DRENTORKOL-3810 file (N, C-alpha, C; in nm, 4 decimals):
REM DRENTORKOL-3810
@n.u->-1.8579; n.v->-0.1764; n.w->-0.1682; ca.u->-1.7356; ca.v->-0.1284; ca.w->-0.1141; c.u->-1.7014; c.v->0.0031; c.w->-0.1798
@n.u->-1.6748; n.v->0.0999; n.w->-0.0995; ca.u->-1.6415; ca.v->0.2288; ca.w->-0.1504; c.u->-1.4962; c.v->0.2583; c.w->-0.1158
@n.u->-1.4235; n.v->0.3193; n.w->-0.2041; ca.u->-1.2829; ca.v->0.3475; ca.w->-0.1829; c.u->-1.2562; c.v->0.5006; c.w->-0.1806
@n.u->-1.1484; n.v->0.5341; n.w->-0.1108; ca.u->-1.1070; ca.v->0.6741; ca.w->-0.1088; c.u->-0.9629; c.v->0.6790; c.w->-0.1577
@n.u->-0.9338; n.v->0.7800; n.w->-0.2411; ca.u->-0.8000; ca.v->0.8022; ca.w->-0.2827; c.u->-0.7526; c.v->0.9365; c.w->-0.2300
@n.u->-0.6347; n.v->0.9341; n.w->-0.1702; ca.u->-0.5756; ca.v->1.0576; ca.w->-0.1186; c.u->-0.4264; c.v->1.0598; c.w->-0.1517
@n.u->-0.3775; n.v->1.1827; n.w->-0.1799; ca.u->-0.2350; ca.v->1.1944; ca.w->-0.2057; c.u->-0.1554; c.v->1.1771; c.w->-0.0729
@n.u->-0.0281; n.v->1.1339; n.w->-0.0793; ca.u->0.0549; ca.v->1.1317; ca.w->0.0370; c.u->0.1891; c.v->1.2010; c.w->0.0121
@n.u->0.2473; n.v->1.2578; n.w->0.1150; ca.u->0.3741; ca.v->1.3243; ca.w->0.1029; c.u->0.4858; c.v->1.2245; c.w->0.0758
@n.u->0.6013; n.v->1.2745; n.w->0.0235; ca.u->0.7089; ca.v->1.1852; ca.w->-0.0057; c.u->0.7520; c.v->1.0969; c.w->0.1139
@n.u->0.7724; n.v->0.9695; n.w->0.0803; ca.u->0.8247; ca.v->0.8706; ca.w->0.1717; c.u->0.8999; c.v->0.7698; c.w->0.0933
@n.u->0.9745; n.v->0.6831; n.w->0.1609; ca.u->1.0617; ca.v->0.5884; ca.w->0.0929; c.u->0.9795; c.v->0.4803; c.w->0.0211
@n.u->0.9882; n.v->0.4710; n.w->-0.1061; ca.u->0.9219; ca.v->0.3685; ca.w->-0.1877; c.u->0.9972; c.v->0.2364; c.w->-0.1789
@n.u->0.9374; n.v->0.1254; n.w->-0.2216; ca.u->1.0076; ca.v->-0.0013; ca.w->-0.2185; c.u->1.1397; c.v->-0.0052; c.w->-0.2958
@n.u->1.1582; n.v->0.0861; n.w->-0.3902; ca.u->1.2861; ca.v->0.0874; ca.w->-0.4639; c.u->1.3954; c.v->0.1696; c.w->-0.3920
@n.u->1.3576; n.v->0.2345; n.w->-0.2845; ca.u->1.4508; ca.v->0.3170; ca.w->-0.2043; c.u->1.4425; c.v->0.4638; c.w->-0.2326
@n.u->1.3721; n.v->0.5072; n.w->-0.3397; ca.u->1.3556; ca.v->0.6468; ca.w->-0.3715; c.u->1.2568; c.v->0.7099; c.w->-0.2688
@n.u->1.2755; n.v->0.8376; n.w->-0.2511; ca.u->1.1804; ca.v->0.9101; ca.w->-0.1653; c.u->1.0879; c.v->0.9882; c.w->-0.2604
@n.u->0.9590; n.v->0.9456; n.w->-0.2641; ca.u->0.8634; ca.v->1.0016; ca.w->-0.3545; c.u->0.7184; c.v->1.0022; c.w->-0.2957
@n.u->0.6363; n.v->1.0858; n.w->-0.3457; ca.u->0.4987; ca.v->1.0936; ca.w->-0.3076; c.u->0.4140; c.v->0.9955; c.w->-0.3898
@n.u->0.2842; n.v->1.0099; n.w->-0.3806; ca.u->0.1984; ca.v->0.9282; ca.w->-0.4603; c.u->0.0555; c.v->0.9336; c.w->-0.4103
@n.u->-0.0195; n.v->0.8274; n.w->-0.4342; ca.u->-0.1567; ca.v->0.8246; ca.w->-0.3973; c.u->-0.1885; c.v->0.6997; c.w->-0.3201
@n.u->-0.2733; n.v->0.7114; n.w->-0.2176; ca.u->-0.3101; ca.v->0.6049; ca.w->-0.1287; c.u->-0.4565; c.v->0.5674; c.w->-0.1580
@n.u->-0.4860; n.v->0.4430; n.w->-0.1775; ca.u->-0.6239; ca.v->0.3940; ca.w->-0.1947; c.u->-0.6659; c.v->0.3050; c.w->-0.0765
@n.u->-0.7745; n.v->0.3361; n.w->-0.0135; ca.u->-0.8293; ca.v->0.2579; ca.w->0.0956; c.u->-0.9679; c.v->0.2152; c.w->0.0655
@n.u->-0.9911; n.v->0.0856; n.w->0.0673; ca.u->-1.1264; ca.v->0.0268; ca.w->0.0432; c.u->-1.1601; c.v->-0.0511; c.w->0.1701
@n.u->-1.2828; n.v->-0.0387; n.w->0.2168; ca.u->-1.3325; ca.v->-0.1100; ca.w->0.3379; c.u->-1.4725; c.v->-0.1538; c.w->0.3118
@n.u->-1.4984; n.v->-0.2817; n.w->0.3251; ca.u->-1.6390; ca.v->-0.3316; ca.w->0.2999; c.u->-1.7252; c.v->-0.3259; c.w->0.4265
@n.u->-1.6658; n.v->-0.2813; n.w->0.5401; ca.u->-1.7448; ca.v->-0.2658; ca.w->0.6574; c.u->-1.7671; c.v->-0.3967; c.w->0.7359
@n.u->-1.7153; n.v->-0.5075; n.w->0.6827; ca.u->-1.7298; ca.v->-0.6390; ca.w->0.7440; c.u->-1.5991; c.v->-0.7060; c.w->0.7749
@n.u->-1.4897; n.v->-0.6311; n.w->0.7653; ca.u->-1.3580; ca.v->-0.6859; ca.w->0.8002; c.u->-1.2604; c.v->-0.6936; c.w->0.6855
@n.u->-1.3058; n.v->-0.6708; n.w->0.5629; ca.u->-1.2120; ca.v->-0.6681; ca.w->0.4466; c.u->-1.1594; c.v->-0.5257; c.w->0.4353
@n.u->-1.0291; n.v->-0.5078; n.w->0.4406; ca.u->-0.9674; ca.v->-0.3735; ca.w->0.4306; c.u->-0.8495; c.v->-0.3838; c.w->0.3337
@n.u->-0.8568; n.v->-0.2992; n.w->0.2325; ca.u->-0.7474; ca.v->-0.2952; ca.w->0.1269; c.u->-0.6803; c.v->-0.1582; c.w->0.1359
@n.u->-0.5507; n.v->-0.1569; n.w->0.1568; ca.u->-0.4746; ca.v->-0.0358; ca.w->0.1624; c.u->-0.3637; c.v->-0.0458; c.w->0.0580
@n.u->-0.3693; n.v->0.0251; n.w->-0.0447; ca.u->-0.2667; ca.v->0.0256; ca.w->-0.1501; c.u->-0.2020; c.v->0.1616; c.w->-0.1622
@n.u->-0.0732; n.v->0.1659; n.w->-0.1825; ca.u->-0.0016; ca.v->0.2895; ca.w->-0.2089; c.u->0.0548; c.v->0.2804; c.w->-0.3488
@n.u->0.0310; n.v->0.3817; n.w->-0.4330; ca.u->0.0853; ca.v->0.3883; ca.w->-0.5669; c.u->0.1809; c.v->0.5075; c.w->-0.5657
@n.u->0.3124; n.v->0.4796; n.w->-0.5771; ca.u->0.4152; ca.v->0.5805; ca.w->-0.5704; c.u->0.4307; c.v->0.6416; c.w->-0.7086
@n.u->0.4715; n.v->0.7693; n.w->-0.7113; ca.u->0.4970; ca.v->0.8396; ca.w->-0.8392; c.u->0.6020; c.v->0.7745; c.w->-0.9212
@n.u->0.6948; n.v->0.6996; n.w->-0.8631; ca.u->0.8015; ca.v->0.6345; ca.w->-0.9405; c.u->0.7548; c.v->0.5060; c.w->-1.0053
@n.u->0.6345; n.v->0.4587; n.w->-0.9673; ca.u->0.5762; ca.v->0.3347; ca.w->-1.0292; c.u->0.5795; c.v->0.2192; c.w->-0.9308
@n.u->0.6400; n.v->0.2338; n.w->-0.8159; ca.u->0.6343; ca.v->0.1252; ca.w->-0.7103; c.u->0.4943; c.v->0.1169; c.w->-0.6551
@n.u->0.4726; n.v->0.0089; n.w->-0.5870; ca.u->0.3422; ca.v->-0.0173; ca.w->-0.5203; c.u->0.3600; c.v->-0.0927; c.w->-0.3914
@n.u->0.2846; n.v->-0.0546; n.w->-0.2909; ca.u->0.2826; ca.v->-0.1246; ca.w->-0.1630; c.u->0.1402; c.v->-0.1639; c.w->-0.1334
@n.u->0.1176; n.v->-0.2882; n.w->-0.1025; ca.u->-0.0170; ca.v->-0.3459; ca.w->-0.0879; c.u->-0.0377; c.v->-0.4093; c.w->0.0485
@n.u->-0.1469; n.v->-0.3796; n.w->0.1125; ca.u->-0.1816; ca.v->-0.4426; ca.w->0.2346; c.u->-0.3273; c.v->-0.4808; c.w->0.2357
@n.u->-0.3556; n.v->-0.6082; n.w->0.2366; ca.u->-0.4931; ca.v->-0.6560; ca.w->0.2413; c.u->-0.5214; c.v->-0.7295; c.w->0.3712
@n.u->-0.6236; n.v->-0.6833; n.w->0.4423; ca.u->-0.6618; ca.v->-0.7476; ca.w->0.5712; c.u->-0.7957; c.v->-0.8147; c.w->0.5399
@n.u->-0.8011; n.v->-0.9465; n.w->0.5650; ca.u->-0.9198; ca.v->-1.0235; ca.w->0.5309; c.u->-1.0157; c.v->-1.0460; c.w->0.6485
@n.u->-1.1344; n.v->-1.0928; n.w->0.6192; ca.u->-1.2390; ca.v->-1.1122; ca.w->0.7146; c.u->-1.1978; c.v->-1.2075; c.w->0.8282
@n.u->-1.1115; n.v->-1.3011; n.w->0.8000; ca.u->-1.0640; ca.v->-1.3972; ca.w->0.9043; c.u->-0.9508; c.v->-1.3448; c.w->0.9867
@n.u->-0.9060; n.v->-1.2148; n.w->0.9638; ca.u->-0.8021; ca.v->-1.1537; ca.w->1.0430; c.u->-0.6650; c.v->-1.1681; c.w->0.9807
@n.u->-0.6497; n.v->-1.2498; n.w->0.8749; ca.u->-0.5239; ca.v->-1.2654; ca.w->0.8100; c.u->-0.4887; c.v->-1.1379; c.w->0.7324
@n.u->-0.3549; n.v->-1.1179; n.w->0.7201; ca.u->-0.3024; ca.v->-0.9993; ca.w->0.6477; c.u->-0.2043; c.v->-1.0460; c.w->0.5430
@n.u->-0.2213; n.v->-0.9887; n.w->0.4248; ca.u->-0.1246; ca.v->-1.0151; ca.w->0.3127; c.u->-0.0534; c.v->-0.8877; c.w->0.2756
@n.u->0.0767; n.v->-0.8843; n.w->0.2871; ca.u->0.1596; ca.v->-0.7668; ca.w->0.2532; c.u->0.2419; c.v->-0.7935; c.w->0.1300
@n.u->0.2491; n.v->-0.6956; n.w->0.0381; ca.u->0.3246; ca.v->-0.7089; ca.w->-0.0800; c.u->0.3855; c.v->-0.5742; c.w->-0.1151
@n.u->0.5090; n.v->-0.5717; n.w->-0.1614; ca.u->0.5696; ca.v->-0.4545; ca.w->-0.2140; c.u->0.6306; c.v->-0.4847; c.w->-0.3499
@n.u->0.6100; n.v->-0.4001; n.w->-0.4470; ca.u->0.6631; ca.v->-0.4232; ca.w->-0.5820; c.u->0.7319; c.v->-0.2965; c.w->-0.6297
@n.u->0.8537; n.v->-0.3111; n.w->-0.6754; ca.u->0.9298; ca.v->-0.2000; ca.w->-0.7300; c.u->0.8747; c.v->-0.1584; c.w->-0.8650
@n.u->0.9078; n.v->-0.0419; n.w->-0.9071; ca.u->0.8631; ca.v->0.0067; ca.w->-1.0368; c.u->0.9035; c.v->-0.0744; c.w->-1.1562
@n.u->1.0074; n.v->-0.1554; n.w->-1.1378; ca.u->1.0507; ca.v->-0.2479; ca.w->-1.2474; c.u->0.9868; c.v->-0.3829; c.w->-1.2431
@n.u->0.8868; n.v->-0.3966; n.w->-1.1489; ca.u->0.8117; ca.v->-0.5235; ca.w->-1.1383; c.u->0.8659; c.v->-0.6249; c.w->-1.0420
@n.u->0.9807; n.v->-0.5940; n.w->-0.9852; ca.u->1.0467; ca.v->-0.6908; ca.w->-0.8954; c.u->0.9843; c.v->-0.6817; c.w->-0.7554
@n.u->0.9323; n.v->-0.7977; n.w->-0.7044; ca.u->0.8830; ca.v->-0.7995; ca.w->-0.5680; c.u->0.9915; c.v->-0.7693; c.w->-0.4646
@n.u->0.9583; n.v->-0.7048; n.w->-0.3582; ca.u->1.0504; ca.v->-0.6630; ca.w->-0.2559; c.u->0.9991; c.v->-0.7126; c.w->-0.1200
@n.u->1.0888; n.v->-0.7660; n.w->-0.0415; ca.u->1.0551; ca.v->-0.8033; ca.w->0.0952; c.u->1.1047; c.v->-0.6867; c.w->0.1846
@n.u->1.0130; n.v->-0.6282; n.w->0.2504; ca.u->1.0488; ca.v->-0.5131; ca.w->0.3362; c.u->1.0591; c.v->-0.5574; c.w->0.4822
@n.u->1.1535; n.v->-0.5046; n.w->0.5531; ca.u->1.1774; ca.v->-0.5405; ca.w->0.6930; c.u->1.0627; c.v->-0.4885; c.w->0.7810
@n.u->1.0366; n.v->-0.3606; n.w->0.7786; ca.u->0.9348; ca.v->-0.3008; ca.w->0.8631; c.u->0.8264; c.v->-0.2455; c.w->0.7720
@n.u->0.7129; n.v->-0.3094; n.w->0.7746; ca.u->0.6013; ca.v->-0.2634; ca.w->0.6901; c.u->0.5446; c.v->-0.1368; c.w->0.7560
@n.u->0.5368; n.v->-0.0232; n.w->0.6792; ca.u->0.4814; ca.v->0.0978; ca.w->0.7326; c.u->0.3315; c.v->0.0908; c.w->0.7444
@n.u->0.2748; n.v->0.1710; n.w->0.8325; ca.u->0.1282; ca.v->0.1767; ca.w->0.8410; c.u->0.0842; c.v->0.2653; c.w->0.7192
@n.u->-0.0225; n.v->0.2229; n.w->0.6513; ca.u->-0.0670; ca.v->0.2939; ca.w->0.5350; c.u->-0.1703; c.v->0.4004; c.w->0.5668
@n.u->-0.1770; n.v->0.4385; n.w->0.6881; ca.u->-0.2740; ca.v->0.5460; ca.w->0.7240; c.u->-0.4101; c.v->0.4896; c.w->0.7474
@n.u->-0.4959; n.v->0.5734; n.w->0.8007; ca.u->-0.6330; ca.v->0.5293; ca.w->0.8345; c.u->-0.7276; c.v->0.5835; c.w->0.7320
END
């Protein structure tokens, strides 16, 4: 599995701040897709798509508190 890291322009982080950061995308080519966003403020947004088609979404604030987001943004391609 190879991953790519790319910077992203400021957008709203799980804590509500507008900040940029880095996006990590890993794809095994067989259906496993991992899309993580690491915000400059320390927040993280995680999207894992598994081989069986299930999706796991997580958002964590910079203080470690999990956040339930209403509309999960697309993490780019």
